[in-house]
Structures are given as structure tokens and as C-alpha cells.
SEVO-544212 format. One record per residue (C-alpha): residue number from 1; residue in one letter; chain; x, y, z. Coordinates in Angstrom, 3 decimals, decimal comma. Layout:
N
R:nr:rest:kette:x:y:z
R:NUM:A:A:X:Y:Z
...
% end
This chain:
504
R:nr:rest:kette:x:y:z
R:1:M:A:-206,766:-56,618:-1,795
R:2:I:A:-205,774:-54,171:0,900
R:3:I:A:-202,449:-53,519:-0,835
R:4:Q:A:-204,210:-52,806:-4,132
R:5:Q:A:-206,544:-50,358:-2,375
R:6:K:A:-203,571:-48,558:-0,809
R:7:V:A:-201,843:-48,305:-4,170
R:8:F:A:-205,061:-47,014:-5,737
R:9:I:A:-205,516:-44,408:-2,990
R:10:E:A:-201,901:-43,330:-3,297
R:11:F:A:-202,302:-42,989:-7,059
R:12:Q:A:-205,412:-40,880:-6,523
R:13:T:A:-203,588:-38,504:-4,151
R:14:R:A:-200,622:-38,006:-6,451
R:15:T:A:-200,833:-35,102:-8,865
R:16:I:A:-199,455:-34,852:-12,366
R:17:H:A:-196,667:-32,656:-11,013
R:18:D:A:-195,574:-35,347:-8,527
R:19:I:A:-195,481:-37,942:-11,284
R:20:I:A:-193,351:-35,712:-13,526
R:21:R:A:-190,883:-35,054:-10,718
R:22:E:A:-190,503:-38,839:-10,477
R:23:N:A:-190,005:-39,089:-14,260
R:24:N:A:-192,699:-41,758:-14,529
R:25:V:A:-194,044:-41,638:-18,068
R:26:K:A:-196,449:-44,565:-17,687
R:27:D:A:-198,247:-42,998:-14,718
R:28:L:A:-198,203:-39,672:-16,542
R:29:E:A:-200,030:-41,237:-19,465
R:30:L:A:-202,557:-42,856:-17,103
R:31:I:A:-203,298:-39,705:-15,153
R:32:V:A:-203,707:-37,633:-18,326
R:33:G:A:-205,998:-40,334:-19,676
R:34:R:A:-208,153:-39,934:-16,534
R:35:G:A:-208,678:-36,239:-17,157
R:36:A:A:-205,595:-34,380:-15,921
R:37:S:A:-204,514:-31,524:-18,155
R:38:V:A:-200,984:-31,196:-19,498
R:39:N:A:-201,210:-27,465:-18,700
R:40:D:A:-202,417:-27,695:-15,073
R:41:V:A:-200,848:-25,143:-12,756
R:42:D:A:-199,368:-26,366:-9,490
R:43:I:A:-201,223:-24,182:-6,986
R:44:Q:A:-199,181:-25,587:-4,085
R:45:N:A:-196,022:-24,122:-5,563
R:46:D:A:-195,273:-20,417:-5,163
R:47:D:A:-193,875:-20,213:-8,685
R:48:K:A:-197,047:-21,747:-10,176
R:49:F:A:-195,248:-24,320:-12,314
R:50:T:A:-196,999:-26,193:-15,099
R:51:P:A:-196,104:-29,853:-15,817
R:52:L:A:-193,636:-28,677:-18,458
R:53:H:A:-191,977:-26,381:-15,914
R:54:W:A:-191,557:-29,307:-13,524
R:55:A:A:-190,129:-31,500:-16,293
R:56:A:A:-187,569:-28,777:-17,084
R:57:H:A:-186,804:-28,316:-13,376
R:58:A:A:-186,309:-32,027:-12,659
R:59:G:A:-184,599:-32,823:-15,950
R:60:S:A:-187,293:-35,368:-16,805
R:61:L:A:-186,469:-35,586:-20,481
R:62:E:A:-188,832:-38,436:-21,347
R:63:C:A:-191,764:-36,727:-19,637
R:64:M:A:-190,906:-33,503:-21,435
R:65:H:A:-190,979:-35,290:-24,797
R:66:W:A:-194,344:-36,808:-23,964
R:67:L:A:-195,799:-33,454:-22,857
R:68:L:A:-194,509:-31,717:-25,972
R:69:W:A:-196,049:-34,455:-28,094
R:70:Q:A:-199,350:-33,753:-26,335
R:71:S:A:-199,072:-30,042:-27,317
R:72:A:A:-198,235:-28,701:-23,871
R:73:N:A:-197,817:-24,930:-23,738
R:74:M:A:-194,107:-24,226:-24,148
R:75:D:A:-194,458:-20,465:-23,521
R:76:A:A:-196,484:-20,627:-20,302
R:77:P:A:-194,951:-18,054:-17,897
R:78:T:A:-194,718:-18,151:-14,115
R:79:P:A:-195,442:-15,041:-12,013
R:80:K:A:-191,787:-14,116:-12,496
R:81:G:A:-192,149:-14,528:-16,234
R:82:W:A:-190,107:-17,726:-16,466
R:83:T:A:-190,944:-20,172:-19,232
R:84:P:A:-189,881:-23,856:-19,201
R:85:A:A:-186,853:-22,798:-21,254
R:86:H:A:-185,841:-20,368:-18,492
R:87:I:A:-186,119:-23,127:-15,875
R:88:A:A:-184,079:-25,593:-17,955
R:89:A:A:-181,391:-22,921:-18,504
R:90:I:A:-181,248:-22,143:-14,779
R:91:R:A:-180,987:-25,802:-13,814
R:92:G:A:-178,431:-26,530:-16,529
R:93:H:A:-180,425:-29,330:-18,191
R:94:D:A:-178,905:-29,126:-21,647
R:95:A:A:-180,935:-32,043:-23,032
R:96:C:A:-184,218:-30,392:-22,005
R:97:V:A:-183,171:-27,122:-23,632
R:98:Q:A:-182,326:-29,035:-26,805
R:99:A:A:-185,725:-30,775:-26,723
R:100:L:A:-187,514:-27,418:-26,467
R:101:I:A:-185,441:-25,992:-29,325
R:102:N:A:-186,264:-29,020:-31,472
R:103:N:A:-189,942:-28,238:-30,914
R:104:N:A:-189,438:-24,616:-32,052
R:105:V:A:-189,734:-22,883:-28,699
R:106:N:A:-189,090:-19,152:-28,579
R:107:I:A:-185,778:-19,062:-26,699
R:108:N:A:-185,698:-15,242:-26,740
R:109:T:A:-188,761:-14,907:-24,494
R:110:R:A:-188,159:-12,420:-21,669
R:111:D:A:-189,154:-12,683:-18,036
R:112:R:A:-190,352:-9,918:-15,739
R:113:R:A:-186,836:-8,436:-15,612
R:114:N:A:-186,456:-8,680:-19,401
R:115:Q:A:-183,933:-11,494:-19,075
R:116:T:A:-183,789:-14,243:-21,663
R:117:C:A:-182,767:-17,864:-21,261
R:118:L:A:-179,240:-16,863:-22,254
R:119:H:A:-179,059:-14,419:-19,337
R:120:M:A:-180,141:-17,202:-16,965
R:121:A:A:-177,629:-19,715:-18,287
R:122:C:A:-174,792:-17,170:-18,027
R:123:S:A:-175,696:-16,116:-14,500
R:124:H:A:-175,590:-19,743:-13,316
R:125:G:A:-172,465:-20,677:-15,312
R:126:N:A:-174,064:-23,355:-17,497
R:127:S:A:-171,698:-23,066:-20,460
R:128:F:A:-173,105:-26,160:-22,234
R:129:V:A:-176,568:-24,629:-22,153
R:130:V:A:-175,096:-21,349:-23,421
R:131:H:A:-173,601:-23,164:-26,392
R:132:T:A:-176,894:-24,959:-27,097
R:133:L:A:-178,856:-21,693:-26,944
R:134:L:A:-176,409:-19,913:-29,237
R:135:R:A:-176,631:-22,723:-31,754
R:136:G:A:-180,414:-22,530:-31,481
R:137:G:A:-180,473:-18,836:-32,447
R:138:A:A:-180,417:-16,992:-29,114
R:139:D:A:-179,843:-13,236:-29,444
R:140:L:A:-176,629:-11,904:-27,910
R:141:N:A:-177,782:-8,283:-27,773
R:142:Y:A:-180,970:-8,457:-25,711
R:143:Q:A:-180,791:-6,158:-22,662
R:144:D:A:-182,535:-6,615:-19,336
R:145:V:A:-183,879:-3,846:-17,094
R:146:N:A:-180,319:-2,868:-16,127
R:147:G:A:-179,193:-2,659:-19,727
R:148:W:A:-177,168:-5,835:-19,339
R:149:T:A:-176,613:-8,147:-22,253
R:150:P:A:-175,633:-11,773:-21,478
R:151:V:A:-171,945:-10,810:-21,550
R:152:F:A:-172,542:-8,364:-18,665
R:153:T:A:-174,242:-11,112:-16,684
R:154:A:A:-171,349:-13,510:-17,245
R:155:A:A:-168,762:-10,871:-16,222
R:156:Y:A:-170,726:-9,861:-13,107
R:157:H:A:-171,066:-13,441:-11,864
R:158:G:A:-167,507:-14,421:-12,840
R:159:R:A:-168,505:-17,099:-15,363
R:160:L:A:-165,322:-17,235:-17,439
R:161:G:A:-166,402:-20,170:-19,625
R:162:C:A:-169,670:-18,465:-20,550
R:163:L:A:-167,846:-15,187:-21,163
R:164:Q:A:-165,384:-16,822:-23,545
R:165:M:A:-168,206:-18,601:-25,346
R:166:L:A:-170,140:-15,359:-25,827
R:167:V:A:-167,091:-13,491:-27,124
R:168:K:A:-166,365:-16,319:-29,537
R:169:W:A:-169,884:-15,938:-30,920
R:170:G:A:-169,474:-12,177:-31,399
R:171:A:A:-170,518:-10,550:-28,121
R:172:K:A:-169,294:-6,951:-27,691
R:173:L:A:-167,222:-5,954:-24,676
R:174:S:A:-167,363:-2,244:-25,477
R:175:D:A:-171,085:-1,807:-24,721
R:176:V:A:-172,255:0,013:-21,587
R:177:D:A:-175,265:-0,578:-19,352
R:178:N:A:-177,750:1,960:-17,981
R:179:E:A:-175,162:3,265:-15,503
R:180:G:A:-172,303:3,503:-17,974
R:181:N:A:-170,514:0,356:-16,776
R:182:T:A:-168,645:-1,938:-19,139
R:183:P:A:-168,147:-5,667:-18,474
R:184:A:A:-164,665:-4,755:-17,185
R:185:H:A:-166,252:-2,502:-14,522
R:186:L:A:-168,476:-5,324:-13,307
R:187:A:A:-165,679:-7,908:-13,250
R:188:A:A:-163,357:-5,570:-11,317
R:189:M:A:-166,121:-4,548:-8,909
R:190:E:A:-166,887:-8,168:-8,036
R:191:G:A:-163,222:-9,209:-7,933
R:192:H:A:-163,385:-11,734:-10,756
R:193:L:A:-159,737:-11,531:-11,818
R:194:P:A:-159,810:-14,305:-14,487
R:195:C:A:-162,705:-12,585:-16,280
R:196:L:A:-160,969:-9,221:-16,014
R:197:K:A:-157,733:-10,631:-17,461
R:198:F:A:-159,627:-12,227:-20,324
R:199:I:A:-161,425:-8,970:-21,155
R:200:I:A:-158,169:-7,011:-21,158
R:201:S:A:-156,284:-9,656:-23,138
R:202:I:A:-158,666:-9,439:-26,108
R:203:T:A:-159,123:-5,648:-25,960
R:204:R:A:-157,227:-3,677:-28,567
R:205:D:A:-157,375:-0,271:-26,867
R:206:I:A:-156,230:-1,110:-23,328
R:207:P:A:-155,702:2,526:-22,187
R:208:A:A:-159,248:3,385:-23,213
R:209:L:A:-160,558:0,351:-21,349
R:210:L:A:-158,649:1,190:-18,164
R:211:G:A:-159,651:4,845:-18,346
R:212:A:A:-163,331:4,285:-19,110
R:213:R:A:-165,597:5,923:-16,517
R:214:N:A:-169,193:5,114:-15,700
R:215:D:A:-171,893:7,673:-14,880
R:216:Q:A:-170,462:8,093:-11,351
R:217:G:A:-166,968:8,712:-12,737
R:218:D:A:-165,530:5,389:-11,593
R:219:T:A:-162,965:3,403:-13,552
R:220:P:A:-162,509:-0,370:-13,188
R:221:K:A:-159,580:0,251:-10,847
R:222:S:A:-161,493:2,673:-8,623
R:223:L:A:-164,378:0,223:-8,328
R:224:A:A:-161,949:-2,553:-7,350
R:225:E:A:-160,489:-0,252:-4,692
R:226:Q:A:-163,920:0,705:-3,339
R:227:F:A:-164,943:-2,927:-2,886
R:228:F:A:-161,499:-4,033:-1,592
R:229:K:A:-160,676:-6,417:-4,434
R:230:E:A:-156,927:-6,575:-3,832
R:231:S:A:-156,088:-9,067:-6,578
R:232:C:A:-157,740:-6,898:-9,225
R:233:C:A:-156,085:-3,771:-7,819
R:234:K:A:-152,586:-5,296:-8,012
R:235:Y:A:-153,168:-6,509:-11,559
R:236:L:A:-154,486:-3,127:-12,733
R:237:D:A:-151,595:-1,294:-11,028
R:238:A:A:-149,060:-3,450:-12,877
R:239:L:A:-150,935:-2,941:-16,143
R:240:E:A:-150,973:0,848:-15,713
R:241:W:A:-147,251:0,859:-14,936
R:242:E:A:-146,548:-0,981:-18,186
R:243:Q:A:-148,678:1,547:-20,048
R:244:D:A:-146,875:4,506:-18,413
R:245:H:A:-143,353:3,045:-18,860
R:246:P:A:-143,406:1,278:-22,214
R:247:E:A:-139,672:1,699:-22,771
R:248:Q:A:-138,903:-0,153:-19,511
R:249:A:A:-141,528:-2,772:-20,135
R:250:E:A:-139,754:-3,818:-23,325
R:251:N:A:-137,683:-6,957:-23,003
R:252:L:A:-134,017:-6,158:-23,608
R:253:A:A:-133,500:-9,665:-24,951
R:254:F:A:-134,947:-8,319:-28,215
R:255:P:A:-132,806:-5,282:-29,118
R:256:A:A:-134,249:-4,969:-32,624
R:257:H:A:-137,759:-4,657:-31,197
R:258:V:A:-136,597:-1,940:-28,815
R:259:A:A:-134,935:-0,101:-31,701
R:260:A:A:-138,058:-0,394:-33,853
R:261:Y:A:-140,178:0,857:-30,954
R:262:N:A:-137,881:3,872:-30,422
R:263:G:A:-137,618:4,656:-34,161
R:264:D:A:-133,882:3,915:-34,487
R:265:L:A:-133,719:2,890:-38,151
R:266:E:A:-129,912:2,673:-38,319
R:267:H:A:-129,781:0,258:-35,387
R:268:V:A:-132,505:-1,879:-36,965
R:269:K:A:-130,607:-1,973:-40,267
R:270:L:A:-127,357:-2,880:-38,514
R:271:L:A:-128,884:-5,778:-36,586
R:272:I:A:-130,706:-7,232:-39,590
R:273:E:A:-127,978:-6,745:-42,222
R:274:Q:A:-125,336:-8,326:-40,003
R:275:G:A:-127,584:-11,317:-39,406
R:276:V:A:-127,946:-10,748:-35,655
R:277:V:A:-131,748:-10,978:-35,878
R:278:N:A:-134,261:-12,101:-38,448
R:279:I:A:-136,452:-9,505:-40,122
R:280:N:A:-139,538:-11,433:-38,955
R:281:E:A:-138,262:-12,220:-35,448
R:282:R:A:-140,929:-12,386:-32,731
R:283:D:A:-140,649:-11,304:-29,118
R:284:E:A:-142,141:-13,048:-26,073
R:285:H:A:-145,622:-11,813:-27,045
R:286:G:A:-145,348:-12,897:-30,677
R:287:A:A:-144,924:-9,344:-32,001
R:288:T:A:-142,575:-8,609:-34,913
R:289:L:A:-140,579:-5,481:-35,725
R:290:A:A:-143,436:-4,357:-37,963
R:291:H:A:-145,832:-4,506:-34,983
R:292:K:A:-143,563:-2,181:-32,962
R:293:A:A:-143,004:0,279:-35,793
R:294:A:A:-146,689:0,361:-36,777
R:295:G:A:-147,842:0,958:-33,204
R:296:Q:A:-145,528:3,968:-32,765
R:297:G:A:-146,004:5,396:-36,264
R:298:H:A:-142,406:5,026:-37,479
R:299:L:A:-143,005:5,209:-41,237
R:300:E:A:-139,365:4,948:-42,321
R:301:I:A:-138,756:1,750:-40,376
R:302:L:A:-142,005:0,245:-41,563
R:303:Q:A:-141,283:1,156:-45,191
R:304:W:A:-137,752:-0,291:-44,955
R:305:L:A:-139,038:-3,530:-43,440
R:306:I:A:-141,613:-3,946:-46,215
R:307:E:A:-139,044:-3,227:-48,955
R:308:N:A:-136,696:-5,836:-47,507
R:309:G:A:-139,285:-8,606:-47,477
R:310:A:A:-140,840:-8,442:-44,004
R:311:T:A:-144,091:-10,396:-43,684
R:312:I:A:-146,848:-8,018:-42,624
R:313:D:A:-149,536:-10,663:-42,142
R:314:L:A:-148,021:-12,308:-39,052
R:315:T:A:-150,187:-12,159:-35,939
R:316:S:A:-149,166:-11,742:-32,319
R:317:E:A:-150,471:-13,781:-29,384
R:318:S:A:-153,513:-11,512:-29,205
R:319:G:A:-154,286:-12,210:-32,874
R:320:E:A:-153,269:-8,755:-34,170
R:321:T:A:-151,408:-8,008:-37,378
R:322:P:A:-149,300:-4,831:-37,800
R:323:K:A:-152,296:-3,312:-39,569
R:324:D:A:-154,497:-4,009:-36,544
R:325:V:A:-151,923:-2,405:-34,234
R:326:A:A:-151,739:0,691:-36,435
R:327:R:A:-155,532:0,932:-36,426
R:328:R:A:-155,671:0,507:-32,636
R:329:Y:A:-153,207:3,333:-32,013
R:330:G:A:-154,659:5,565:-34,727
R:331:Q:A:-151,533:5,573:-36,921
R:332:L:A:-153,312:6,390:-40,174
R:333:A:A:-150,159:6,831:-42,273
R:334:C:A:-148,865:3,393:-41,222
R:335:L:A:-152,310:1,966:-41,811
R:336:K:A:-152,259:3,323:-45,362
R:337:I:A:-148,824:1,797:-46,039
R:338:L:A:-149,973:-1,548:-44,717
R:339:G:A:-153,002:-1,535:-47,018
R:340:G:A:-155,716:-0,527:-44,577
R:341:G:A:-158,585:1,782:-45,288
R:342:A:A:-162,258:2,242:-45,140
R:343:E:A:-164,043:-0,930:-46,001
R:344:K:A:-166,737:-0,646:-48,540
R:345:G:A:-169,908:-2,385:-47,610
R:346:D:A:-172,000:-4,219:-50,081
R:347:G:A:-175,131:-2,402:-51,170
R:348:T:A:-178,510:-3,922:-50,698
R:349:Q:A:-179,703:-4,431:-54,231
R:350:H:A:-182,168:-7,177:-53,625
R:351:G:A:-185,252:-4,979:-53,462
R:352:H:A:-186,372:-5,551:-57,040
R:353:A:A:-185,980:-9,320:-56,721
R:354:N:A:-188,004:-9,383:-53,502
R:355:D:A:-190,716:-7,161:-55,006
R:356:S:A:-191,006:-9,388:-58,063
R:357:K:A:-191,198:-12,452:-55,815
R:358:R:A:-193,939:-10,911:-53,688
R:359:S:A:-195,881:-9,836:-56,761
R:360:S:A:-195,699:-13,367:-58,187
R:361:E:A:-196,922:-14,808:-54,870
R:362:H:A:-199,908:-12,471:-54,742
R:363:K:A:-201,173:-13,510:-58,131
R:364:R:A:-204,628:-14,989:-58,250
R:365:L:A:-204,562:-18,787:-57,918
R:366:T:A:-206,984:-21,217:-59,521
R:367:P:A:-208,962:-23,623:-57,264
R:368:K:A:-206,728:-26,505:-58,288
R:369:E:A:-203,599:-24,499:-57,464
R:370:E:A:-205,051:-23,591:-54,068
R:371:E:A:-205,759:-27,268:-53,336
R:372:R:A:-202,214:-28,157:-54,360
R:373:R:A:-200,863:-25,396:-52,123
R:374:R:A:-202,869:-26,601:-49,117
R:375:A:A:-201,675:-30,165:-49,697
R:376:K:A:-198,076:-28,954:-49,879
R:377:T:A:-198,491:-27,040:-46,624
R:378:K:A:-199,924:-30,115:-44,925
R:379:L:A:-197,065:-32,234:-46,258
R:380:D:A:-194,506:-29,743:-44,931
R:381:D:A:-196,143:-29,802:-41,492
R:382:L:A:-196,078:-33,603:-41,405
R:383:I:A:-192,424:-33,686:-42,461
R:384:K:A:-191,651:-31,187:-39,731
R:385:Q:A:-193,434:-33,315:-37,117
R:386:I:A:-191,581:-36,415:-38,308
R:387:D:A:-188,250:-34,588:-37,983
R:388:I:A:-189,120:-33,515:-34,434
R:389:A:A:-190,140:-37,075:-33,533
R:390:K:A:-186,847:-38,418:-34,939
R:391:K:A:-184,840:-35,874:-32,940
R:392:N:A:-186,697:-36,784:-29,763
R:393:F:A:-186,185:-40,498:-30,399
R:394:R:A:-182,453:-40,012:-30,990
R:395:Q:A:-182,161:-37,834:-27,895
R:396:L:A:-183,611:-40,672:-25,834
R:397:G:A:-180,909:-43,005:-27,146
R:398:G:A:-182,815:-44,650:-29,971
R:399:H:A:-181,382:-45,692:-33,336
R:400:L:A:-183,359:-45,415:-36,556
R:401:D:A:-182,901:-47,566:-39,633
R:402:E:A:-181,372:-44,649:-41,486
R:403:D:A:-178,868:-44,183:-38,651
R:404:E:A:-177,859:-47,843:-38,891
R:405:Q:A:-177,542:-47,559:-42,664
R:406:R:A:-175,398:-44,472:-42,279
R:407:E:A:-173,194:-46,190:-39,706
R:408:A:A:-172,855:-49,240:-41,957
R:409:L:A:-171,941:-46,986:-44,881
R:410:E:A:-169,367:-45,176:-42,730
R:411:K:A:-167,847:-48,507:-41,627
R:412:E:A:-167,677:-49,724:-45,222
R:413:T:A:-166,119:-46,465:-46,351
R:414:H:A:-163,605:-46,640:-43,514
R:415:K:A:-162,755:-50,221:-44,470
R:416:K:A:-162,218:-49,199:-48,083
R:417:F:A:-159,958:-46,361:-47,025
R:418:H:A:-158,007:-48,769:-44,831
R:419:D:A:-157,596:-51,199:-47,749
R:420:Y:A:-156,497:-48,393:-50,019
R:421:D:A:-153,971:-47,276:-47,433
R:422:R:A:-152,564:-50,791:-47,199
R:423:Q:A:-152,339:-51,042:-50,992
R:424:L:A:-150,670:-47,663:-51,120
R:425:E:A:-148,165:-48,742:-48,478
R:426:Y:A:-147,419:-51,944:-50,421
R:427:V:A:-146,881:-50,006:-53,628
R:428:R:A:-144,665:-47,547:-51,780
R:429:V:A:-142,467:-50,365:-50,406
R:430:E:A:-142,213:-51,971:-53,846
R:431:R:A:-141,312:-48,636:-55,352
R:432:E:A:-138,569:-48,148:-52,782
R:433:K:A:-137,170:-51,617:-53,577
R:434:L:A:-137,167:-50,896:-57,317
R:435:Q:A:-135,604:-47,528:-56,654
R:436:A:A:-132,815:-49,211:-54,631
R:437:E:A:-132,203:-51,736:-57,434
R:438:L:A:-132,129:-48,924:-59,962
R:439:D:A:-129,564:-47,075:-57,864
R:440:E:A:-127,372:-50,199:-57,737
R:441:C:A:-127,638:-50,603:-61,513
R:442:R:A:-126,649:-46,987:-62,006
R:443:K:A:-123,630:-47,449:-59,757
R:444:E:A:-122,585:-50,559:-61,728
R:445:I:A:-122,998:-48,714:-65,023
R:446:I:A:-120,851:-45,850:-63,767
R:447:H:A:-118,178:-48,303:-62,552
R:448:L:A:-118,070:-50,195:-65,851
R:449:T:A:-118,023:-46,942:-67,804
R:450:N:A:-115,012:-45,754:-65,812
R:451:I:A:-113,178:-49,073:-66,442
R:452:L:A:-113,927:-48,871:-70,170
R:453:R:A:-112,691:-45,310:-70,380
R:454:S:A:-109,474:-46,123:-68,536
R:455:Y:A:-108,868:-49,085:-70,875
R:456:E:A:-109,470:-46,902:-73,936
R:457:D:A:-107,115:-44,232:-72,608
R:458:R:A:-104,384:-46,822:-71,958
R:459:T:A:-104,785:-48,289:-75,476
R:460:V:A:-104,560:-44,882:-77,109
R:461:Y:A:-101,485:-44,043:-75,044
R:462:V:A:-99,695:-47,268:-76,052
R:463:Q:A:-100,483:-46,730:-79,729
R:464:Q:A:-99,310:-43,148:-79,779
R:465:R:A:-96,032:-43,712:-77,841
R:466:P:A:-92,910:-44,014:-80,205
R:467:P:A:-90,676:-47,140:-79,902
R:468:S:A:-87,194:-46,784:-78,310
R:469:R:A:-83,905:-48,781:-78,699
R:470:T:A:-83,560:-49,516:-75,096
R:471:R:A:-86,995:-50,870:-75,107
R:472:S:A:-86,317:-53,066:-78,165
R:473:H:A:-83,055:-54,392:-76,697
R:474:K:A:-84,794:-55,206:-73,509
R:475:T:A:-87,557:-56,813:-75,454
R:476:K:A:-85,150:-59,025:-77,401
R:477:K:A:-83,274:-59,950:-74,307
R:478:T:A:-86,457:-60,811:-72,640
R:479:S:A:-87,545:-62,910:-75,566
R:480:S:A:-84,237:-64,789:-75,606
R:481:V:A:-84,523:-65,473:-72,010
R:482:V:A:-88,032:-66,701:-72,523
R:483:N:A:-86,879:-69,128:-75,302
R:484:K:A:-84,270:-70,774:-73,068
R:485:P:A:-85,303:-74,086:-71,579
R:486:R:A:-86,258:-73,895:-68,015
R:487:R:A:-85,364:-76,384:-65,392
R:488:V:A:-88,688:-77,742:-64,449
R:489:E:A:-87,231:-79,923:-61,776
R:490:K:A:-86,301:-76,874:-59,705
R:491:Q:A:-89,774:-75,567:-59,904
R:492:T:A:-91,663:-78,774:-59,514
R:493:G:A:-89,140:-80,854:-57,577
R:494:V:A:-89,551:-83,874:-59,913
R:495:V:A:-86,332:-86,005:-60,709
R:496:F:A:-85,884:-86,832:-64,407
R:497:V:A:-83,645:-89,845:-65,562
R:498:R:A:-81,843:-89,641:-68,933
R:499:R:A:-82,246:-92,814:-71,020
R:500:N:A:-80,520:-94,024:-74,216
R:501:S:A:-82,520:-94,293:-77,295
R:502:L:A:-81,393:-97,976:-77,738
R:503:N:A:-82,600:-98,955:-74,354
R:504:S:A:-85,780:-97,136:-74,923
% end
């Protein structure tokens, strides 16, 4: 009895926030049934978390599903403007972020510093959360109070994985913040060499990137020097030397590339026509002769390469074609030869269709049509709720009947494919055997045909040859010799005894 009273008292002293931090769904259901609200604010916490905030903070996925099913406020902000999605992104709880997205949370909500969930995930290096947010429709171009997009945040904090993910999804590295800094400025200033190398490696106009100045007139290199980032300084010094001495930076193991870079058409012709190099040979960076000629604007070399069958669609290690190199260096004549030009955008000619659609929607509806429309809306809402419930159930590790049917169908399909592969292999082996037998038969036919031809040739030769005396004499002599009796006893060794006819 005393133990039950202690448990009861302890249950009474625990709040809904304590229960969520423990990820205890049963007690959560009991305490809500006794009057606790799913939107209660934790007054003992400085950030004023709601139960959904605590579920996102602790990674209590099951409690979060239960709270969302009870219509907890997904957009409730803290004093700093953080929603549960912000907290889940900060903590790196990818499953909680996915649960909120499945329930149609606004993942582009901004906090007090105008930062979205994507900013938070990038600043803390949670690349899985970044990927989940991008798939859920997060905006890449939202700026905070400093004018930073998520790519600035990733570069400033040195989150290479997040930076690569953002660039893959279309983030721009050429934007500037409120102070004129690019992501390269921030990476160099903080000494994040891997991020700086990645930014430079995918930048087409490297001189412009290295020479870009912010509002204070600082370049990435000067910022690295001011904050004593030696690794970044050494890398940028080497990069500037390569830009200032391009002829020495060329690898002499590729003489045709050096000739194409310097515009020596006769040397290029000599090397290719004598077979010393291939017309599409690549150097250590994957660049071809066309890349070198296009970058330096050597029209004659480029025209000669194209006329002699050079492939102009090959890409270098940085993913550039000769046309991209010509565009990067502003070689308009080479760009025109390679087929580049102003791209024509598609016009927006959908206005009339949209107007007609809107006009048809605004037509007066009969009472029966209005009832049918309300029923359809209700049906859509129920289908949407069922889809959310299925996603939550799967996220918790459950398997629905349709999932089992799909898995069974996949297994059956895989089995059929396996059987077909085995049958195909059997047929292939049989075909090879028949092909071998056919080859043997063909060899035998050829052999017999050769024998028959030789016999026919010999017969024709004997018939056409005239008879000679010597040959006839020899033939007669031979025949006389053949008609003489032979002594069989010498050959066989048998002794014969002559007998009289009377005695016999």
C-alpha cells in the first residue's frame, strides 16, 4: 500500500514534459487523459518548450507521433523563435524531422534571426537532416539577418558534407551576404580548408573568385592572412602562382596540350598526324586539346581539331566541356564554333488555360453539386489522414498488409527472373554445344570436299595424258611378270611334296 502511494505521488509530481523526455507513451496518454494539455509550456525551462519541443529535443519519436495525432501545435515558437522542427534539426533527429514533414509542418518557418531549419541543420553539420529537409521542400535561398543562405552557414562552420549536399541541390556559391562576403570568404576566414578547396574546385571563374572583395576590400586570401589561417594561405598562394604562370603549370608530359595552349598549330598537327598522341588525349586533369584551345581562344587549332574528328563533348574532371571553358574565359568566337549561344527560354503561355480553369471553377454550383464537392473534400481529408497514419506506423517499424503483399510480389517476381535466367543459361549452353557440332560438321564437309576435288583432278589428269611406248613396254613386262607362277613356299614357308597321278 505504501509503495502504491509513493508511485501515485511520484506520478502526480511528474509533468507532461518529464514523461516525454522519458519517451513513455502510456504515461503520456494517462496524464493527458487527466487534464494535461498537449500544448502546455514548460515554465521551468528558459526556452519555454512545449511537449512537442521536448519530443523533438529528446528524439522521442513515438511520443511525437502521439502528440501530432492529438493535434499538437507544430508551429509553436519559443522566445528565440524556434519551432519543434528547428529543435529536431539542431539535435540531428532525422526521424523526428521526417515525422513533422509527414504531418505537413512548415519547414521554412524562421526564428528571431530569420534562420530556417535548414540553417540550423547546416550550422550543426547534420547532413542527413539537410537531405531530409531538401526532399521535404526546404528553400535554399532564404537569408537570415546577416544575408546568409544555408550555404553560407555551412561554409562558415566548415560543414563539408552539408555544403556538398546544398551544391548538389542547386545552391549558389556566387551570392554575397550583407557585407559582400562570398562563401569562399567565410571558409578562408575560419580556416576551413576542405570547404575552401571544394568551393574552388567547382568554380568556373577561379581568378574572379580569388579576386573577389567584400565591402571592406578583403579577398579570401587577405582574410585568411588576417586570422592566421596558414593552411588556407599556403593553398591560395599556390593557386595564385598557377594562375600567374600557366605556361609553367602545364605538365610537359603532354606536349600536344602545351602546343594547343600556346597556339602552335603546326606542332599539334605534327604530333597527331605522326600518331604520337591521340586527337582526344586527356591530361592529368581530364582536359583534351579542345579544352586548351577553347580556353585560350585559338580558333585555328579548334577548327582543325573539329574538322579532323575531335570529340567536343568530352568533360574534364571538373565536369566542363570545351564549350564551358570557352564560356568561362569569355572566348565568344570559340563558343560560336562549338555551338554555344544565347539560350532561348520558353515563354509562359499558360495564362489563357489558367483563366479558363478559374472561370469554370467560379461557375454557380447547384445544391447537389455543392454537397458532392463537400463530400469529396471530406474524403480527401480522410485519405490524407490515413496516409499520414500509415507513414507514422511504418516509421515506427510496423508492416502493413499492403507492404507484405508488395514484398511477396517482389519475391515472386525475383524468383521468376531467377528461373528465366537459369532457362536462358541452359539455352545458351545448348546453343554453344550445337554451334560446336555445327563447326565440326562444317570442317568435315570441307575435308571431304577437298578429297573429292583432288580425286576428280587426278582422274581428269589421267584421262587427258597421252599413252607412251615406254609406258606400254613397262606395262607388258609388268603383266608378264605378274602372270608367272610365284613360289609360295618362299613367302609362306610351307613345304610342298610332288606326287604321281597314279599314286594319287
